LUMFI-792368 format. One record per residue (C-alpha): residue number from 1; residue in one letter; chain; x negated, y, z negated. Coordinates in nm, 2 decimals, always signed. Last residue first. Layout:
<gupas>
NUM	A	A	X	Y	Z
...
</gupas>
This chain:
<gupas>
306	A	A	+2.35	-1.25	+0.41
305	E	A	+2.19	-0.90	+0.26
304	K	A	+1.84	-1.05	+0.22
303	S	A	+1.86	-1.11	+0.62
302	L	A	+2.00	-0.78	+0.68
301	Y	A	+1.70	-0.62	+0.48
300	Y	A	+1.47	-0.84	+0.71
299	E	A	+1.68	-0.70	+1.01
298	Y	A	+1.63	-0.35	+0.89
297	T	A	+1.24	-0.41	+0.85
296	A	A	+1.22	-0.51	+1.20
295	R	A	+1.42	-0.23	+1.35
294	I	A	+1.22	+0.04	+1.10
293	G	A	+0.90	-0.10	+1.29
292	D	A	+1.02	-0.10	+1.61
291	K	A	+1.14	+0.28	+1.51
290	L	A	+0.82	+0.40	+1.41
289	N	A	+0.58	+0.27	+1.63
288	T	A	+0.35	-0.08	+1.58
287	K	A	+0.03	-0.07	+1.72
286	A	A	-0.21	+0.04	+1.40
285	R	A	-0.56	+0.10	+1.53
284	W	A	-0.92	-0.05	+1.50
283	G	A	-1.27	+0.00	+1.64
282	F	A	-1.49	+0.12	+1.33
281	E	A	-1.52	+0.43	+1.51
280	T	A	-1.15	+0.47	+1.49
279	Q	A	-1.15	+0.39	+1.11
278	R	A	-1.40	+0.64	+1.02
277	T	A	-1.21	+0.87	+1.18
276	V	A	-0.87	+0.77	+1.08
275	D	A	-0.86	+1.11	+0.86
274	L	A	-0.51	+1.02	+0.64
273	L	A	-0.21	+1.21	+0.61
272	K	A	-0.06	+1.32	+0.28
271	R	A	+0.15	+1.65	+0.34
270	K	A	+0.39	+1.83	+0.11
269	M	A	+0.31	+1.64	-0.18
268	G	A	+0.62	+1.50	-0.45
267	V	A	+0.96	+1.55	-0.32
266	P	A	+1.12	+1.61	-0.68
265	K	A	+1.50	+1.67	-0.69
264	S	A	+1.69	+2.00	-0.71
263	L	A	+1.65	+2.11	-0.35
262	D	A	+1.92	+1.82	-0.27
261	H	A	+1.95	+1.84	+0.10
260	K	A	+2.27	+1.74	+0.26
259	F	A	+2.25	+1.49	+0.56
258	Q	A	+2.56	+1.40	+0.80
257	G	A	+2.74	+1.11	+0.93
256	A	A	+2.65	+0.86	+1.24
255	Y	A	+2.51	+0.58	+1.10
254	G	A	+2.41	+0.32	+1.34
253	I	A	+2.10	+0.16	+1.14
252	V	A	+1.82	+0.20	+1.42
251	E	A	+1.96	+0.57	+1.50
250	A	A	+1.97	+0.65	+1.11
249	A	A	+1.64	+0.51	+1.06
248	A	A	+1.51	+0.75	+1.29
247	G	A	+1.68	+1.05	+1.16
246	Y	A	+1.59	+0.99	+0.82
245	Y	A	+1.26	+0.95	+0.89
244	E	A	+1.27	+1.27	+1.14
243	N	A	+1.41	+1.45	+0.81
242	I	A	+1.10	+1.30	+0.59
241	S	A	+0.86	+1.49	+0.83
240	Y	A	+0.62	+1.28	+1.02
239	D	A	+0.27	+1.17	+1.02
238	Y	A	-0.04	+1.10	+1.25
237	G	A	-0.36	+0.93	+1.19
236	L	A	-0.18	+0.63	+1.20
235	G	A	-0.35	+0.46	+0.88
234	M	A	-0.64	+0.31	+0.76
233	N	A	-0.88	+0.49	+0.57
232	I	A	-1.23	+0.31	+0.45
231	L	A	-1.45	+0.30	+0.19
230	S	A	-1.78	+0.08	+0.19
229	P	A	-1.77	+0.10	+0.58
228	M	A	-1.68	-0.20	+0.79
227	A	A	-1.99	-0.33	+0.97
226	D	A	-2.11	-0.63	+0.76
225	F	A	-1.72	-0.72	+0.73
224	R	A	-1.68	-0.76	+1.13
223	D	A	-1.47	-1.07	+1.12
222	I	A	-1.31	-0.93	+0.76
221	A	A	-1.22	-0.57	+0.91
220	F	A	-1.00	-0.73	+1.18
219	F	A	-0.85	-0.96	+0.91
218	I	A	-0.79	-0.61	+0.70
217	A	A	-0.62	-0.47	+1.01
216	E	A	-0.38	-0.73	+1.10
215	A	A	-0.21	-0.71	+0.74
214	L	A	-0.23	-0.33	+0.75
213	D	A	-0.05	-0.39	+1.10
212	E	A	+0.21	-0.61	+0.98
211	A	A	+0.28	-0.33	+0.70
210	F	A	+0.44	-0.11	+0.96
209	M	A	+0.26	+0.22	+0.85
208	F	A	+0.40	+0.53	+0.73
207	E	A	+0.24	+0.87	+0.72
206	R	A	+0.42	+1.16	+0.53
205	R	A	+0.56	+1.49	+0.55
204	A	A	+0.77	+1.73	+0.40
203	T	A	+0.97	+1.91	+0.57
202	G	A	+1.30	+1.73	+0.44
201	D	A	+1.49	+2.06	+0.23
200	G	A	+1.42	+1.84	-0.09
199	W	A	+1.57	+1.51	-0.19
198	I	A	+1.80	+1.40	+0.12
197	D	A	+2.18	+1.33	+0.04
196	V	A	+2.40	+1.10	+0.26
195	F	A	+2.71	+1.25	+0.43
194	P	A	+3.07	+1.15	+0.57
193	A	A	+3.05	+0.83	+0.41
192	N	A	+3.16	+0.56	+0.63
191	D	A	+3.12	+0.31	+0.34
190	A	A	+2.96	+0.07	+0.55
189	R	A	+2.78	+0.32	+0.71
188	A	A	+2.66	+0.49	+0.40
187	V	A	+2.55	+0.12	+0.26
186	H	A	+2.31	+0.10	+0.53
185	L	A	+2.20	+0.43	+0.55
184	K	A	+2.13	+0.41	+0.12
183	Q	A	+1.95	+0.09	+0.18
182	I	A	+1.73	+0.18	+0.50
181	V	A	+1.63	+0.48	+0.33
180	A	A	+1.52	+0.34	+0.02
179	P	A	+1.31	+0.08	+0.22
178	I	A	+1.16	+0.40	+0.42
177	M	A	+1.07	+0.58	+0.11
176	H	A	+0.95	+0.36	-0.16
175	S	A	+1.17	+0.11	-0.36
174	V	A	+1.16	+0.13	-0.76
173	S	A	+1.50	+0.26	-0.85
172	P	A	+1.65	+0.26	-0.52
171	D	A	+1.66	-0.12	-0.50
170	F	A	+1.51	-0.21	-0.12
169	K	A	+1.17	-0.35	-0.21
168	D	A	+0.96	-0.46	+0.11
167	F	A	+0.91	-0.84	+0.22
166	R	A	+0.96	-0.70	+0.59
165	G	A	+0.81	-0.34	+0.65
164	Y	A	+0.68	-0.03	+0.51
163	L	A	+0.33	+0.13	+0.37
162	N	A	+0.21	+0.49	+0.27
161	C	A	-0.15	+0.51	+0.43
160	P	A	-0.39	+0.22	+0.40
159	I	A	-0.74	+0.29	+0.16
158	I	A	-0.94	+0.00	+0.22
157	T	A	-1.24	-0.05	-0.08
156	K	A	-1.52	-0.22	+0.00
155	Y	A	-1.68	-0.46	-0.26
154	Q	A	-2.04	-0.60	-0.09
153	Y	A	-2.24	-0.78	-0.38
152	A	A	-2.59	-0.89	-0.24
151	S	A	-2.64	-0.53	-0.24
150	D	A	-2.69	-0.54	-0.65
149	E	A	-2.65	-0.20	-0.83
148	R	A	-2.49	-0.02	-0.57
147	S	A	-2.27	-0.30	-0.48
146	V	A	-2.09	-0.31	-0.80
145	Y	A	-2.08	+0.11	-0.86
144	E	A	-1.87	+0.11	-0.52
143	C	A	-1.65	-0.13	-0.63
142	L	A	-1.63	+0.06	-0.96
141	R	A	-1.57	+0.38	-0.77
140	A	A	-1.26	+0.20	-0.59
139	I	A	-1.13	+0.07	-0.97
138	A	A	-1.16	+0.42	-1.07
137	C	A	-0.95	+0.58	-0.79
136	K	A	-0.69	+0.30	-0.80
135	A	A	-0.62	+0.39	-1.19
134	I	A	-0.64	+0.77	-1.13
133	A	A	-0.38	+0.72	-0.86
132	Y	A	-0.13	+0.51	-1.04
131	G	A	-0.12	+0.73	-1.34
130	E	A	-0.11	+1.04	-1.16
129	N	A	+0.20	+0.93	-0.93
128	T	A	+0.44	+1.26	-1.00
127	P	A	+0.14	+1.46	-1.08
126	E	A	-0.03	+1.45	-0.79
125	L	A	-0.39	+1.45	-0.82
124	M	A	-0.62	+1.75	-0.87
123	G	A	-0.96	+1.77	-0.71
122	G	A	-1.24	+1.60	-0.52
121	L	A	-1.20	+1.27	-0.67
120	V	A	-1.15	+1.12	-0.34
119	Q	A	-1.26	+1.39	-0.09
118	E	A	-1.54	+1.19	+0.09
117	E	A	-1.26	+0.98	+0.27
116	R	A	-1.10	+1.23	+0.43
115	L	A	-0.74	+1.33	+0.41
114	P	A	-0.63	+1.50	+0.73
113	E	A	-0.53	+1.88	+0.66
112	E	A	-0.27	+2.04	+0.45
111	Q	A	-0.41	+1.88	+0.14
110	D	A	-0.17	+1.98	-0.16
109	R	A	-0.26	+1.72	-0.41
108	P	A	-0.62	+1.56	-0.42
107	Y	A	-0.63	+1.18	-0.29
106	M	A	-0.61	+0.86	-0.48
105	C	A	-0.19	+0.82	-0.39
104	S	A	-0.38	+0.75	-0.03
103	S	A	-0.41	+0.40	-0.19
102	G	A	-0.65	+0.17	-0.26
101	L	A	-0.66	-0.23	-0.14
100	N	A	-1.00	-0.37	-0.28
99	I	A	-1.20	-0.60	-0.04
98	L	A	-1.40	-0.85	-0.20
97	Q	A	-1.72	-1.02	-0.09
96	K	A	-2.01	-1.15	-0.27
95	V	A	-1.81	-1.38	-0.52
94	G	A	-2.08	-1.50	-0.73
93	A	A	-1.85	-1.60	-1.05
92	S	A	-1.93	-1.32	-1.26
91	K	A	-1.91	-1.06	-1.02
90	A	A	-1.58	-1.18	-0.89
89	A	A	-1.44	-1.19	-1.22
88	S	A	-1.57	-0.83	-1.31
87	V	A	-1.39	-0.70	-0.98
86	V	A	-1.05	-0.93	-1.07
85	N	A	-1.05	-0.82	-1.43
84	Q	A	-1.13	-0.42	-1.38
83	G	A	-0.87	-0.41	-1.07
82	M	A	-0.58	-0.58	-1.27
81	M	A	-0.69	-0.38	-1.62
80	W	A	-0.69	-0.05	-1.42
79	N	A	-0.33	-0.12	-1.26
78	E	A	-0.22	-0.24	-1.58
77	S	A	-0.31	+0.06	-1.76
76	L	A	-0.23	+0.34	-1.50
75	F	A	+0.11	+0.24	-1.38
74	K	A	+0.22	+0.10	-1.72
73	V	A	+0.17	+0.45	-1.90
72	P	A	+0.31	+0.64	-1.62
71	E	A	+0.66	+0.47	-1.67
70	R	A	+0.94	+0.70	-1.58
69	I	A	+0.75	+0.95	-1.34
68	N	A	+0.61	+0.67	-1.13
67	A	A	+0.92	+0.47	-1.12
66	Q	A	+1.14	+0.74	-0.98
65	I	A	+0.83	+0.85	-0.74
64	G	A	+0.85	+0.49	-0.57
63	G	A	+0.68	+0.18	-0.70
62	V	A	+0.39	-0.06	-0.73
61	R	A	+0.22	-0.23	-1.02
60	G	A	-0.08	-0.44	-0.87
59	A	A	-0.21	-0.69	-0.72
58	A	A	-0.39	-0.69	-0.32
57	H	A	-0.71	-0.78	-0.43
56	I	A	-0.87	-0.94	-0.12
55	I	A	-1.16	-1.22	-0.23
54	L	A	-1.37	-1.33	-0.03
53	D	A	-1.57	-1.70	-0.01
52	P	A	-1.35	-1.82	-0.31
51	K	A	-1.48	-2.06	-0.55
50	T	A	-1.14	-2.18	-0.70
49	E	A	-1.23	-2.26	-1.02
48	K	A	-1.47	-1.97	-1.05
47	V	A	-1.23	-1.74	-0.97
46	F	A	-0.94	-1.90	-1.21
45	A	A	-1.16	-1.92	-1.50
44	E	A	-1.26	-1.51	-1.47
43	T	A	-0.91	-1.43	-1.43
42	R	A	-0.80	-1.64	-1.75
41	E	A	-1.09	-1.48	-1.94
40	A	A	-0.97	-1.12	-1.83
39	D	A	-0.61	-1.13	-1.87
38	L	A	-0.42	-0.89	-1.76
37	L	A	-0.44	-1.09	-1.39
36	N	A	-0.19	-1.35	-1.52
35	V	A	-0.30	-1.65	-1.33
34	D	A	-0.06	-1.97	-1.21
33	H	A	+0.25	-1.73	-1.37
32	S	A	+0.16	-1.42	-1.15
31	A	A	+0.17	-1.61	-0.87
30	P	A	-0.17	-1.77	-0.67
29	A	A	-0.21	-1.66	-0.31
28	I	A	-0.52	-1.91	-0.18
27	I	A	-0.61	-1.86	+0.18
26	E	A	-0.74	-2.13	+0.42
25	L	A	-0.72	-1.94	+0.79
24	Q	A	-0.51	-2.08	+1.04
23	L	A	-0.49	-1.73	+1.24
22	T	A	-0.11	-1.76	+1.22
21	K	A	-0.11	-1.85	+0.87
20	A	A	-0.36	-1.58	+0.75
19	H	A	-0.11	-1.32	+0.92
18	S	A	+0.20	-1.45	+0.71
17	V	A	-0.02	-1.44	+0.43
16	I	A	-0.08	-1.09	+0.47
15	N	A	+0.24	-0.99	+0.54
14	R	A	+0.32	-1.15	+0.20
13	G	A	+0.04	-0.99	+0.01
12	V	A	+0.16	-0.63	+0.12
11	M	A	+0.50	-0.68	-0.02
10	G	A	+0.44	-0.85	-0.32
9	R	A	+0.39	-1.22	-0.39
8	G	A	+0.00	-1.27	-0.27
7	G	A	-0.06	-0.97	-0.50
6	T	A	-0.43	-1.13	-0.55
5	L	A	-0.57	-1.30	-0.21
4	L	A	-0.82	-1.57	-0.25
3	I	A	-0.99	-1.64	+0.05
2	K	A	-1.16	-2.00	+0.18
1	M	A	-1.38	-1.91	+0.53
</gupas>
């Protein structure tokens, strides 16, 4: 099987490539200078040139809460254009199988119960990342429409929970929570800072999965593609509070200071936990516990710092 991976230079993509190498699979992961996914004609030409058996669409403009608030236009328009171009190119080139990576941001805001796949487009989105979420919802629906019009084309969407791991971004202006916390606590320990600030009261809950587990899940799904649901959550099925993430990271990094809550800062949704019923029935579950995942991510961070 020849696999074409978009977004192969991103955190998720690099974990997918790494896992593919361990399985000795042929995977093509072009950089943006090889093919600009915002260019529909070039994207279609590239797919026809490479003739993949399956496409994994993992490319996108991504970032944390600050980046999403600052640049909603880019997060909506660029993610929609990339997704539309890849899906349309795949259909035009006759690629029968495609895995699209969605996001838990696709779900309605303020949901206390675990989020079920049928809730996508079922309510108001979280305003702090609405542009990104709209694009992700639209591409998932586009995949569904392609398969509905012609069942020979099986275009399916995986909705992962929040992710972290090796190859992550640690710059606070663009990073997600766990890498930002790692960077913040590392600097605080080095500076002997007496306290570290936490946005909000720290009680908001999040589900973060180690990215290597998602990579393993994707190839598990490829091996069982026919049995894979057209829309499926991939996550842990349990979550932690923001305070608990800070506490786990502090233990791994060795920061012994105090935490101070900044109640003036935005915190996003109070809870975002995926329902993993379909995933469990499909036969897959994540393997990496929180501290082991943070430890591996911190080791990667230290290697970059060195």
